[in-house]
C-alpha positions as a Python dict, from the first residue, in 0.01 Angstrom:
ca = {
    (1, 'X'): (0, 0, 0),
    (2, 'X'): (147, -349, 21),
    (3, 'X'): (97, -557, -290),
    (4, 'X'): (35, -929, -287),
    (5, 'X'): (88, -1167, -578),
    (6, 'X'): (-196, -1413, -619),
    (7, 'X'): (-151, -1790, -655),
    (8, 'X'): (-323, -1808, -997),
    (9, 'X'): (-250, -1580, -1295),
    (10, 'X'): (-541, -1396, -1456),
    (11, 'X'): (-576, -1585, -1785),
    (12, 'X'): (-893, -1668, -1985),
    (13, 'X'): (-958, -1997, -1798),
    (14, 'X'): (-802, -2331, -1704),
    (15, 'X'): (-870, -2558, -2000),
    (16, 'X'): (-824, -2930, -1948),
    (17, 'X'): (-906, -2931, -1577),
    (18, 'X'): (-1214, -3080, -1418),
    (19, 'X'): (-1502, -2869, -1279),
    (20, 'X'): (-1399, -2926, -916),
    (21, 'X'): (-1041, -2814, -983),
    (22, 'X'): (-1159, -2505, -1169),
    (23, 'X'): (-1401, -2412, -891),
    (24, 'X'): (-1128, -2454, -625),
    (25, 'X'): (-883, -2243, -828),
    (26, 'X'): (-1143, -1973, -884),
    (27, 'X'): (-1223, -1963, -512),
    (28, 'X'): (-856, -1925, -418),
    (29, 'X'): (-807, -1653, -681),
    (30, 'X'): (-1110, -1452, -564),
    (31, 'X'): (-1005, -1485, -201),
    (32, 'X'): (-660, -1357, -287),
    (33, 'X'): (-804, -1071, -487),
    (34, 'X'): (-1021, -967, -195),
    (35, 'X'): (-716, -953, 30),
    (36, 'X'): (-524, -751, -228),
    (37, 'X'): (-796, -495, -305),
    (38, 'X'): (-897, -451, 58),
    (39, 'X'): (-548, -378, 187),
    (40, 'X'): (-508, -45, 374),
    (41, 'X'): (-449, 246, 139),
    (42, 'X'): (-202, 528, 175),
    (43, 'X'): (-300, 887, 124),
    (44, 'X'): (-272, 978, -245),
    (45, 'X'): (-108, 698, -440),
    (46, 'X'): (-57, 337, -337),
    (47, 'X'): (300, 311, -454),
    (48, 'X'): (463, 254, -117),
    (49, 'X'): (541, -108, -201),
    (50, 'X'): (875, -228, -335),
    (51, 'X'): (773, -241, -698),
    (52, 'X'): (934, 37, -902),
    (53, 'X'): (669, -3, -1174),
    (54, 'X'): (399, 110, -929),
    (55, 'X'): (616, 405, -832),
    (56, 'X'): (657, 495, -1199),
    (57, 'X'): (281, 471, -1257),
    (58, 'X'): (213, 698, -959),
    (59, 'X'): (462, 950, -1097),
    (60, 'X'): (266, 960, -1422),
    (61, 'X'): (-84, 979, -1274),
    (62, 'X'): (-51, 1181, -956),
    (63, 'X'): (46, 1515, -1118),
    (64, 'X'): (-267, 1504, -1334),
    (65, 'X'): (-479, 1502, -1018),
    (66, 'X'): (-304, 1811, -882),
    (67, 'X'): (-418, 2063, -1144),
    (68, 'X'): (-583, 2354, -957),
    (69, 'X'): (-943, 2288, -1062),
    (70, 'X'): (-900, 1909, -1064),
    (71, 'X'): (-755, 1905, -713),
    (72, 'X'): (-1076, 2060, -580),
    (73, 'X'): (-1289, 1786, -736),
    (74, 'X'): (-1362, 1439, -600),
    (75, 'X'): (-1155, 1159, -751),
    (76, 'X'): (-1178, 783, -716),
    (77, 'X'): (-905, 587, -896),
    (78, 'X'): (-784, 228, -883),
    (79, 'X'): (-549, 46, -1123),
    (80, 'X'): (-477, -326, -1081),
    (81, 'X'): (-254, -568, -1271),
    (82, 'X'): (-471, -831, -1441),
    (83, 'X'): (-212, -1109, -1428),
    (84, 'X'): (-127, -1083, -1058),
    (85, 'X'): (-418, -894, -906),
    (86, 'X'): (-178, -642, -752),
    (87, 'X'): (-321, -295, -693),
    (88, 'X'): (-74, -61, -861),
    (89, 'X'): (-242, 271, -786),
    (90, 'X'): (-519, 371, -547),
    (91, 'X'): (-647, 725, -491),
    (92, 'X'): (-966, 733, -281),
    (93, 'X'): (-1054, 392, -422),
    (94, 'X'): (-1307, 319, -147),
    (95, 'X'): (-1487, 652, -179),
    (96, 'X'): (-1849, 607, -303),
    (97, 'X'): (-1894, 805, -623),
    (98, 'X'): (-2173, 881, -870),
    (99, 'X'): (-2086, 640, -1152),
    (100, 'X'): (-2322, 756, -1431),
    (101, 'X'): (-2317, 503, -1718),
    (102, 'X'): (-2023, 309, -1574),
    (103, 'X'): (-2315, 138, -1396),
    (104, 'X'): (-2378, -47, -1722),
    (105, 'X'): (-2066, -256, -1658),
    (106, 'X'): (-2249, -417, -1366),
    (107, 'X'): (-2564, -466, -1574),
    (108, 'X'): (-2366, -629, -1854),
    (109, 'X'): (-2187, -860, -1613),
    (110, 'X'): (-2498, -989, -1437),
    (111, 'X'): (-2680, -1036, -1769),
    (112, 'X'): (-2395, -1242, -1913),
    (113, 'X'): (-2363, -1444, -1592),
    (114, 'X'): (-2729, -1514, -1519),
    (115, 'X'): (-2878, -1523, -1870),
    (116, 'X'): (-2568, -1606, -2074),
    (117, 'X'): (-2490, -1459, -2414),
    (118, 'X'): (-2758, -1652, -2608),
    (119, 'X'): (-3073, -1549, -2422),
    (120, 'X'): (-3341, -1396, -2644),
    (121, 'X'): (-3650, -1184, -2589),
    (122, 'X'): (-3980, -1285, -2752),
    (123, 'X'): (-4231, -1093, -2958),
    (124, 'X'): (-4554, -1291, -3004),
    (125, 'X'): (-4829, -1244, -3264),
    (126, 'X'): (-5177, -1371, -3173),
    (127, 'X'): (-5529, -1379, -3314),
    (128, 'X'): (-5859, -1367, -3132),
    (129, 'X'): (-6029, -1536, -3430),
    (130, 'X'): (-5927, -1715, -3746),
    (131, 'X'): (-5909, -1525, -4076),
    (132, 'X'): (-6186, -1574, -4331),
    (133, 'X'): (-6153, -1761, -4662),
    (134, 'X'): (-6030, -1454, -4853),
    (135, 'X'): (-5762, -1379, -4596),
    (136, 'X'): (-5972, -1121, -4412),
    (137, 'X'): (-5914, -1097, -4037),
    (138, 'X'): (-6215, -924, -3883),
    (139, 'X'): (-6072, -913, -3531),
    (140, 'X'): (-5749, -743, -3424),
    (141, 'X'): (-5396, -867, -3480),
    (142, 'X'): (-5255, -890, -3126),
    (143, 'X'): (-4890, -828, -3035),
    (144, 'X'): (-4717, -899, -2704),
    (145, 'X'): (-4351, -847, -2627),
    (146, 'X'): (-4072, -870, -2372),
    (147, 'X'): (-3907, -537, -2446),
    (148, 'X'): (-3693, -628, -2750),
    (149, 'X'): (-3512, -300, -2832),
    (150, 'X'): (-3426, -408, -3186),
    (151, 'X'): (-3728, -273, -3375),
    (152, 'X'): (-3702, 61, -3546),
    (153, 'X'): (-3664, 280, -3850),
    (154, 'X'): (-3321, 246, -4011),
    (155, 'X'): (-3224, 530, -4240),
    (156, 'X'): (-2989, 475, -4531),
    (157, 'X'): (-3096, 118, -4611),
    (158, 'X'): (-3322, -18, -4883),
    (159, 'X'): (-3596, -111, -4638),
    (160, 'X'): (-3590, 114, -4329),
    (161, 'X'): (-3849, -115, -4167),
    (162, 'X'): (-3651, -434, -4218),
    (163, 'X'): (-3654, -512, -3845),
    (164, 'X'): (-4029, -575, -3879),
    (165, 'X'): (-3990, -818, -4171),
    (166, 'X'): (-3997, -1136, -3953),
    (167, 'X'): (-4330, -1025, -3803),
    (168, 'X'): (-4472, -939, -4145),
    (169, 'X'): (-4359, -1280, -4274),
    (170, 'X'): (-4556, -1454, -3997),
    (171, 'X'): (-4868, -1267, -4102),
    (172, 'X'): (-4820, -1345, -4472),
    (173, 'X'): (-4767, -1715, -4400),
    (174, 'X'): (-5117, -1741, -4252),
    (175, 'X'): (-5270, -1606, -4570),
    (176, 'X'): (-5392, -1286, -4405),
    (177, 'X'): (-5430, -1009, -4663),
    (178, 'X'): (-5654, -767, -4475),
    (179, 'X'): (-5688, -687, -4104),
    (180, 'X'): (-6014, -507, -4032),
    (181, 'X'): (-5984, -510, -3654),
    (182, 'X'): (-5671, -300, -3632),
    (183, 'X'): (-5360, -374, -3428),
    (184, 'X'): (-5368, -437, -3053),
    (185, 'X'): (-5064, -419, -2826),
    (186, 'X'): (-5122, -604, -2499),
    (187, 'X'): (-4870, -498, -2236),
    (188, 'X'): (-4802, -696, -1920),
    (189, 'X'): (-4445, -830, -1923),
    (190, 'X'): (-4270, -526, -1776),
    (191, 'X'): (-4560, -471, -1537),
    (192, 'X'): (-4624, -109, -1643),
    (193, 'X'): (-4269, -2, -1554),
    (194, 'X'): (-4180, 292, -1780),
    (195, 'X'): (-3874, 449, -1618),
    (196, 'X'): (-3589, 337, -1400),
    (197, 'X'): (-3592, 413, -1029),
    (198, 'X'): (-3435, 751, -963),
    (199, 'X'): (-3467, 882, -1318),
    (200, 'X'): (-3540, 1255, -1311),
    (201, 'X'): (-3889, 1328, -1442),
    (202, 'X'): (-3776, 1639, -1626),
    (203, 'X'): (-3534, 1421, -1826),
    (204, 'X'): (-3789, 1157, -1926),
    (205, 'X'): (-3909, 1374, -2216),
    (206, 'X'): (-3555, 1367, -2358),
    (207, 'X'): (-3440, 1090, -2595),
    (208, 'X'): (-3174, 939, -2368),
    (209, 'X'): (-3430, 884, -2089),
    (210, 'X'): (-3721, 771, -2305),
    (211, 'X'): (-3976, 536, -2146),
    (212, 'X'): (-3958, 163, -2201),
    (213, 'X'): (-4238, -80, -2275),
    (214, 'X'): (-4307, -440, -2372),
    (215, 'X'): (-4300, -319, -2733),
    (216, 'X'): (-4025, -69, -2810),
    (217, 'X'): (-3943, 93, -3143),
    (218, 'X'): (-3673, 329, -3268),
    (219, 'X'): (-3523, 360, -2922),
    (220, 'X'): (-3860, 517, -2826),
    (221, 'X'): (-3748, 846, -2973),
    (222, 'X'): (-3865, 1062, -3263),
    (223, 'X'): (-3717, 1329, -3484),
    (224, 'X'): (-3890, 1665, -3438),
    (225, 'X'): (-3849, 1879, -3750),
    (226, 'X'): (-3960, 2242, -3789),
    (227, 'X'): (-3959, 2415, -4132),
    (228, 'X'): (-4059, 2773, -4219),
    (229, 'X'): (-4410, 2814, -4360),
    (230, 'X'): (-4502, 2926, -4711),
    (231, 'X'): (-4569, 3290, -4622),
    (232, 'X'): (-4468, 3549, -4365),
    (233, 'X'): (-4701, 3526, -4067),
    (234, 'X'): (-4796, 3162, -4126),
    (235, 'X'): (-4729, 2881, -3885),
    (236, 'X'): (-4410, 2684, -3935),
    (237, 'X'): (-4446, 2327, -4062),
    (238, 'X'): (-4386, 2072, -3783),
    (239, 'X'): (-4334, 1699, -3839),
    (240, 'X'): (-4254, 1396, -3626),
    (241, 'X'): (-4068, 1105, -3781),
    (242, 'X'): (-4110, 809, -3815),
    (243, 'X'): (-4442, 821, -3624),
    (244, 'X'): (-4616, 1004, -3343),
    (245, 'X'): (-4567, 769, -3048),
    (246, 'X'): (-4872, 927, -2885),
    (247, 'X'): (-4736, 1283, -2897),
    (248, 'X'): (-4978, 1565, -2974),
    (249, 'X'): (-4804, 1870, -3123),
    (250, 'X'): (-4923, 2217, -3025),
    (251, 'X'): (-4790, 2463, -3284),
    (252, 'X'): (-4714, 2812, -3155),
    (253, 'X'): (-4456, 2906, -3414),
    (254, 'X'): (-4441, 3181, -3672),
    (255, 'X'): (-4271, 3233, -4006),
    (256, 'X'): (-4102, 3574, -4021),
    (257, 'X'): (-3948, 3777, -4303),
    (258, 'X'): (-3612, 3701, -4464),
    (259, 'X'): (-3323, 3764, -4233),
    (260, 'X'): (-3543, 3741, -3924),
    (261, 'X'): (-3466, 3546, -3607),
    (262, 'X'): (-3406, 3172, -3608),
    (263, 'X'): (-3523, 3050, -3267),
    (264, 'X'): (-3723, 2738, -3180),
    (265, 'X'): (-3797, 2588, -2841),
    (266, 'X'): (-4013, 2302, -2724),
    (267, 'X'): (-4148, 2168, -2398),
    (268, 'X'): (-4352, 1875, -2268),
    (269, 'X'): (-4467, 1795, -1918),
    (270, 'X'): (-4356, 1450, -1793),
    (271, 'X'): (-4609, 1172, -1862),
    (272, 'X'): (-4819, 1408, -2076),
    (273, 'X'): (-4865, 1376, -2455),
    (274, 'X'): (-4884, 1747, -2542),
    (275, 'X'): (-4562, 1870, -2701),
    (276, 'X'): (-4560, 2247, -2743),
    (277, 'X'): (-4332, 2407, -3002),
    (278, 'X'): (-4287, 2783, -3021),
    (279, 'X'): (-4050, 3028, -3182),
    (280, 'X'): (-3975, 3184, -3521),
    (281, 'X'): (-3802, 3083, -3844),
    (282, 'X'): (-3727, 3316, -4139),
    (283, 'X'): (-3901, 3260, -4472),
    (284, 'X'): (-3707, 3019, -4696),
    (285, 'X'): (-3450, 2978, -4419),
    (286, 'X'): (-3302, 2661, -4276),
    (287, 'X'): (-3518, 2432, -4070),
    (288, 'X'): (-3456, 2313, -3715),
    (289, 'X'): (-3427, 1952, -3592),
    (290, 'X'): (-3399, 1775, -3259),
    (291, 'X'): (-3496, 1443, -3100),
    (292, 'X'): (-3767, 1388, -2838),
    (293, 'X'): (-3888, 1091, -2635),
    (294, 'X'): (-4220, 933, -2726),
    (295, 'X'): (-4517, 934, -2490),
    (296, 'X'): (-4635, 579, -2567),
    (297, 'X'): (-4364, 343, -2700),
    (298, 'X'): (-4604, 61, -2786),
    (299, 'X'): (-4810, 296, -3003),
    (300, 'X'): (-4501, 391, -3204),
    (301, 'X'): (-4431, 18, -3243),
    (302, 'X'): (-4781, -34, -3385),
    (303, 'X'): (-4743, 265, -3617),
    (304, 'X'): (-4423, 125, -3768),
    (305, 'X'): (-4562, -230, -3779),
    (306, 'X'): (-4864, -97, -3968),
    (307, 'X'): (-4633, 75, -4220),
    (308, 'X'): (-4435, -246, -4263),
    (309, 'X'): (-4752, -448, -4326),
    (310, 'X'): (-4889, -197, -4575),
    (311, 'X'): (-4568, -185, -4778),
    (312, 'X'): (-4612, -561, -4820),
    (313, 'X'): (-4969, -498, -4942),
    (314, 'X'): (-5140, -622, -4627),
    (315, 'X'): (-5428, -384, -4560),
    (316, 'X'): (-5478, -257, -4206),
    (317, 'X'): (-5798, -83, -4105),
    (318, 'X'): (-5931, -20, -3758),
    (319, 'X'): (-5764, 138, -3456),
    (320, 'X'): (-5414, 106, -3315),
    (321, 'X'): (-5475, 23, -2951),
    (322, 'X'): (-5250, -25, -2648),
    (323, 'X'): (-5400, -221, -2359),
    (324, 'X'): (-5248, -310, -2024),
    (325, 'X'): (-5313, -668, -1913),
    (326, 'X'): (-5249, -827, -1576),
    (327, 'X'): (-5133, -1161, -1718),
    (328, 'X'): (-4791, -1248, -1858),
    (329, 'X'): (-4680, -1271, -2218),
    (330, 'X'): (-4817, -1619, -2273),
    (331, 'X'): (-5191, -1652, -2333),
    (332, 'X'): (-5398, -1889, -2125),
    (333, 'X'): (-5350, -2229, -2296),
    (334, 'X'): (-5709, -2319, -2212),
    (335, 'X'): (-5850, -2007, -2378),
    (336, 'X'): (-6041, -2081, -2698),
    (337, 'X'): (-6045, -1721, -2822),
    (338, 'X'): (-5668, -1658, -2847),
    (339, 'X'): (-5439, -1834, -3092),
    (340, 'X'): (-5062, -1789, -3119),
    (341, 'X'): (-4970, -1702, -3475),
    (342, 'X'): (-4596, -1722, -3415),
    (343, 'X'): (-4296, -1579, -3232),
    (344, 'X'): (-4002, -1364, -3334),
    (345, 'X'): (-3687, -1354, -3124),
    (346, 'X'): (-3451, -1069, -3049),
    (347, 'X'): (-3080, -1064, -3114),
    (348, 'X'): (-2900, -1276, -2851),
    (349, 'X'): (-2829, -1111, -2519),
    (350, 'X'): (-2457, -1096, -2601),
    (351, 'X'): (-2532, -872, -2899),
    (352, 'X'): (-2768, -658, -2692),
    (353, 'X'): (-2500, -618, -2425),
    (354, 'X'): (-2255, -510, -2694),
    (355, 'X'): (-2498, -244, -2822),
    (356, 'X'): (-2564, -130, -2467),
    (357, 'X'): (-2196, -84, -2382),
    (358, 'X'): (-2067, 42, -2716),
    (359, 'X'): (-2330, 315, -2752),
    (360, 'X'): (-2435, 348, -2385),
    (361, 'X'): (-2799, 268, -2459),
    (362, 'X'): (-3017, 322, -2154),
    (363, 'X'): (-3320, 141, -2296),
    (364, 'X'): (-3114, -175, -2350),
    (365, 'X'): (-2986, -159, -1993),
    (366, 'X'): (-3332, -120, -1838),
    (367, 'X'): (-3484, -400, -2047),
    (368, 'X'): (-3195, -641, -1983),
    (369, 'X'): (-3200, -593, -1607),
    (370, 'X'): (-3576, -650, -1613),
    (371, 'X'): (-3507, -976, -1798),
    (372, 'X'): (-3269, -1076, -1517),
    (373, 'X'): (-3544, -990, -1270),
    (374, 'X'): (-3796, -1203, -1457),
    (375, 'X'): (-3548, -1493, -1472),
    (376, 'X'): (-3457, -1477, -1103),
    (377, 'X'): (-3823, -1468, -1000),
    (378, 'X'): (-3875, -1779, -1212),
    (379, 'X'): (-3607, -1941, -993),
    (380, 'X'): (-3814, -1865, -682),
    (381, 'X'): (-3605, -1569, -564),
    (382, 'X'): (-3717, -1212, -490),
    (383, 'X'): (-4085, -1290, -543),
    (384, 'X'): (-4306, -994, -462),
    (385, 'X'): (-4052, -743, -594),
    (386, 'X'): (-4078, -552, -920),
    (387, 'X'): (-3868, -681, -1208),
    (388, 'X'): (-3620, -398, -1161),
    (389, 'X'): (-3594, -458, -787),
    (390, 'X'): (-3551, -832, -840),
    (391, 'X'): (-3280, -760, -1097),
    (392, 'X'): (-3099, -527, -856),
    (393, 'X'): (-3110, -784, -576),
    (394, 'X'): (-2974, -1050, -812),
    (395, 'X'): (-2702, -808, -918),
    (396, 'X'): (-2588, -763, -559),
    (397, 'X'): (-2587, -1140, -509),
    (398, 'X'): (-2376, -1180, -823),
    (399, 'X'): (-2131, -913, -705),
    (400, 'X'): (-2083, -1094, -374),
    (401, 'X'): (-2020, -1423, -557),
    (402, 'X'): (-1762, -1244, -772),
    (403, 'X'): (-1567, -1114, -474),
    (404, 'X'): (-1677, -752, -510),
    (405, 'X'): (-1695, -540, -195),
    (406, 'X'): (-2061, -436, -188),
    (407, 'X'): (-2075, -260, 149),
    (408, 'X'): (-2045, 83, -11),
    (409, 'X'): (-2218, -7, -338),
    (410, 'X'): (-2569, 124, -400),
    (411, 'X'): (-2730, 61, -737),
    (412, 'X'): (-3103, 109, -786),
    (413, 'X'): (-3137, 92, -1166),
    (414, 'X'): (-2951, -45, -1466),
    (415, 'X'): (-2852, 248, -1686),
    (416, 'X'): (-2676, 489, -1450),
    (417, 'X'): (-2926, 775, -1482),
    (418, 'X'): (-3010, 774, -1111),
    (419, 'X'): (-2811, 1028, -911),
    (420, 'X'): (-2850, 800, -610),
    (421, 'X'): (-2634, 523, -757),
    (422, 'X'): (-2300, 490, -578),
    (423, 'X'): (-1996, 283, -676),
    (424, 'X'): (-1637, 279, -561),
    (425, 'X'): (-1345, 255, -801),
    (426, 'X'): (-1230, -43, -596),
    (427, 'X'): (-1558, -230, -652),
    (428, 'X'): (-1551, -162, -1026),
    (429, 'X'): (-1194, -290, -1060),
    (430, 'X'): (-1280, -598, -855),
    (431, 'X'): (-1565, -665, -1100),
    (432, 'X'): (-1343, -607, -1403),
    (433, 'X'): (-1086, -852, -1266),
    (434, 'X'): (-1353, -1113, -1196),
    (435, 'X'): (-1502, -1074, -1544),
    (436, 'X'): (-1157, -1123, -1700),
    (437, 'X'): (-1178, -1486, -1575),
    (438, 'X'): (-1549, -1532, -1639),
    (439, 'X'): (-1676, -1781, -1898),
    (440, 'X'): (-1807, -1480, -2093),
    (441, 'X'): (-1482, -1283, -2057),
    (442, 'X'): (-1427, -1243, -2430),
    (443, 'X'): (-1785, -1130, -2492),
    (444, 'X'): (-1765, -881, -2204),
    (445, 'X'): (-1435, -727, -2313),
    (446, 'X'): (-1519, -707, -2683),
    (447, 'X'): (-1845, -528, -2601),
    (448, 'X'): (-1655, -232, -2454),
    (449, 'X'): (-1586, 81, -2663),
    (450, 'X'): (-1231, 99, -2799),
    (451, 'X'): (-1040, 426, -2768),
    (452, 'X'): (-1027, 613, -3098),
    (453, 'X'): (-1205, 329, -3279),
    (454, 'X'): (-1574, 283, -3196),
    (455, 'X'): (-1867, 342, -2964),
    (456, 'X'): (-1863, 631, -2721),
    (457, 'X'): (-1482, 645, -2747),
    (458, 'X'): (-1467, 675, -3127),
    (459, 'X'): (-1354, 1039, -3111),
    (460, 'X'): (-1153, 1019, -2790),
    (461, 'X'): (-779, 950, -2750),
    (462, 'X'): (-721, 928, -3124),
    (463, 'X'): (-356, 938, -3220),
    (464, 'X'): (-242, 856, -2866),
    (465, 'X'): (-90, 550, -2703),
    (466, 'X'): (-439, 451, -2585),
    (467, 'X'): (-589, 419, -2934),
    (468, 'X'): (-678, 59, -3001),
    (469, 'X'): (-531, -62, -2670),
    (470, 'X'): (-786, 75, -2423),
    (471, 'X'): (-1135, -70, -2390),
    (472, 'X'): (-1359, 111, -2145),
    (473, 'X'): (-1710, 216, -2052),
    (474, 'X'): (-1775, 586, -2032),
    (475, 'X'): (-2004, 760, -1785),
    (476, 'X'): (-2146, 1111, -1816),
    (477, 'X'): (-2391, 1303, -1601),
    (478, 'X'): (-2388, 1664, -1494),
    (479, 'X'): (-2114, 1676, -1231),
    (480, 'X'): (-2017, 1310, -1270),
    (481, 'X'): (-1778, 1149, -1518),
    (482, 'X'): (-1628, 804, -1530),
    (483, 'X'): (-1410, 576, -1741),
    (484, 'X'): (-1348, 212, -1652),
    (485, 'X'): (-1214, -89, -1836),
    (486, 'X'): (-891, -249, -1953),
    (487, 'X'): (-559, -153, -2110),
    (488, 'X'): (-384, -443, -2283),
    (489, 'X'): (-49, -357, -2442),
    (490, 'X'): (131, -560, -2711),
    (491, 'X'): (414, -604, -2461),
    (492, 'X'): (189, -817, -2242),
    (493, 'X'): (103, -566, -1970),
    (494, 'X'): (-270, -584, -1892),
    (495, 'X'): (-445, -376, -1628),
    (496, 'X'): (-797, -307, -1510),
    (497, 'X'): (-874, 50, -1413),
    (498, 'X'): (-1150, 277, -1295),
    (499, 'X'): (-1140, 659, -1299),
    (500, 'X'): (-1423, 851, -1132),
    (501, 'X'): (-1441, 1230, -1134),
    (502, 'X'): (-1725, 1403, -946),
    (503, 'X'): (-1796, 1767, -872),
    (504, 'X'): (-1547, 1903, -1121),
    (505, 'X'): (-1624, 2259, -1228),
    (506, 'X'): (-1384, 2373, -1501),
    (507, 'X'): (-1304, 2737, -1541),
    (508, 'X'): (-1250, 2924, -1865),
    (509, 'X'): (-971, 2754, -2055),
    (510, 'X'): (-964, 2450, -1826),
    (511, 'X'): (-986, 2099, -1974),
    (512, 'X'): (-1324, 1931, -1966),
    (513, 'X'): (-1391, 1638, -1733),
    (514, 'X'): (-1363, 1390, -2021),
    (515, 'X'): (-1032, 1545, -2125),
    (516, 'X'): (-895, 1499, -1773),
    (517, 'X'): (-998, 1135, -1775),
    (518, 'X'): (-848, 1086, -2120),
    (519, 'X'): (-516, 1231, -2002),
    (520, 'X'): (-508, 977, -1721),
    (521, 'X'): (-600, 697, -1961),
    (522, 'X'): (-328, 794, -2210),
    (523, 'X'): (-69, 813, -1930),
    (524, 'X'): (-177, 466, -1816),
    (525, 'X'): (-148, 329, -2170),
    (526, 'X'): (198, 482, -2213),
    (527, 'X'): (308, 325, -1886),
    (528, 'X'): (167, -14, -1991),
    (529, 'X'): (358, -2, -2320),
    (530, 'X'): (683, 100, -2153),
    (531, 'X'): (651, -147, -1863),
    (532, 'X'): (633, -496, -2014),
    (533, 'X'): (570, -796, -1792),
}
């Protein structure tokens, strides 16, 4: 493939120039990048140009694609130089692939562009009546939210419910010491959306595909613990922690004699609260633990909020109720029966993006794209669409503005759980190059997992040339793996890359899909170190 140097180097941004000059430079750079990344590709590698460094890179990468099992899989690979925009390697770069959680790169980019890194989600406390003279609130304490994923139970700290402290403080400041009307969660902001488009129903009972709500807590997941009973023949002891989240446990287990079988299974129908646990554990044997998705996230939120209030000696009696409302988060200002007690704000969107990318959190992705949808509808665009649909439309608009080829891009949700999502390695690299010049470039890059250091890459590529130099988003679904990000060597060589691997079926003794991707990444890092600018 011919390579074309661009008129402007890829550096953080042009300080000292006026807005018009910066806009003109950015336009010229994006136009040049489009020409470069859309040039005709050769079969296999794109090293037919005169640059020996591209030839050397192809010599390192191409053999790793030719392993017997790997050769039968579908690959999509693009590597581009960040300083010049030159495509250094292209193997099926325009082939639409299932991206899995690499999709979150797009979500992070549109959030940082449209909302910025300081946007915050609100949680609002309200009263339907004023408390009495002794601090007794006879009506309910009302909570509304915008999906803040930061509430939860934190093990290993002095106060595991510390994320609820700002809400408890608001209640204490009003002088309320007893709530007799219970807690009421009013949900309307996310418009009853619980799952992303294309999420498999059979996975929505699992913790990584837990439902989302206006009020989320603990990632909307619970620990399911099963312990042997006190006597042979008795039921095992089953517990959910740190609440129930609307789940109703059906216990079909049995405690058996010492040395007996240790086998526990569970099942739950999608959108149903009954969680059935069956199996056997030996007397005085080890217990069994797993994680499950909640049925009603807002109810788990209320359960933990109630615990937080009680540990601060604020009495809560009455029911915990979740109610769907048709209005937005803000109460009618003309209503005389609703009073705002106060608001608590989430971590800034930049921090939420970091958590989303580092740990590949699906709940964060879904909530943040919904926030983009809410924002864009407030601008008069995509009215009549759901928040997710509005967010997806705004994402496509942002990709076009960034010079990304969207003709073969299909994204229908934010997290990458939909098997219908399709991205090309070319489009991902175009986005990575554009974000390297974005005003939020530093935030975007630092949010990515670092090989051998943190996030989803903490245990990958340790002790290799990639450790500490490679920042990338991982993607994992059955039959679909991805790795995309940046390699920046101390010698000044910086590249953007995207590796997609679909339909790989390893045989006995073959490397896993993630191992194949890691081998490519290490080879790329070695090349970057040995090929200074």
